[in-house]
C-alpha angles and dihedrals in degrees: 000000000000092000090048091050091049090053091051093049093050091047093053098046090091095052113107118225118239126221116228132189138187120276088218089070092066126076100192142038110213112212117195116223087218121035123210090247093064138055097213135053120267094358110194085359089283096145096048092044094050092048091049094049092050093049090047089060096050100267123129102238118185134175118254092245096046103057121163118244096258092048092050089054094044116025090182089077089076142054120223115225120215125192117221109201112198097162120158133200094275104031141035114232127188135176126182121215123192118205131182129229090281092053091249113149110246103170139005126194129217117269112269116212133192133183095196112129100216113078102224097049090041094056092045090052094047093048092051089054091049090053090062085088089068096047094080094049121094099213120194123155112238115185111232091233089065091055094061115099116235108248115228116233114261115238112215116215129176095204093091099038119154108269097194139003090214096064111130119230117258113271124223117269109256138182108221129183119184121175134136091257099041131023119178141154124204123184118211093204115117114266121220109237118230117257113219111292123013091239097042133070121189113201122203121260117287103241093201109105111231122201118217112222118188116243132167110301094359145344142299118221111220129187126213097267082061106251130143106240102174138006116213123204118203120243134193089261117084115247092005119113135179114233139187113201116176105294092343122093121186146107138290114213141167122241128169091351090304130107122229135188111213124188142143122258127175091346094307132105113243122197117192122186114226130208102219130171115199 
């Protein structure tokens, strides 16, 4: 198991971590009239269908050449949707990717697939299946200004002015005994108790419930805000996934009907239990 974990860690060192945000921070969804995958506008009615499906779910979807005044002044109010078309000869496949004003990926849907033979109905069917990823999200736009806590005014008083810049910091309370026969020193500061092995730290379970959404080659774990917390990549081993989480690279695996996230930090192995619903 240790050799397998080492292989997984080395394999994932090259994976770049993605930055994700909350959909509730964004007021608009910007829909291009011509996606990069096509050479004509609204091919197979993809643009009009995507705009309709977003508006149907309570989002404010607008075309990229019909931006409202506030969005023209501040493009960071909106997310740009891109359509990834990975269709094959026998099936139509679509995935939607939302990026912010810095082109950072914020959200990715599951892949929608359709076996319909005619192009227009097939793309409509595939897009509806991709939009299942939004059905579990409780979207509500919250302006960032409203999220800021109101700072209380600071009252200035001269009663507790600094008396000297040379004052030494308070030292810990100690019990000291120094005689010729017996010399000892005992600190009264609290001592951190060891946790299992010296090279292993086991963190308590993460009480936040994470929802597993299928993506290509694995899953993305999303919380209720919604925010993508982890992206899992399938491996050849059942119930073992590669994961890149910020500056931590490791594995997510299942043991005794529980899910764990294992990674290295400061030279120690950290194991964190996850609360995942598939």
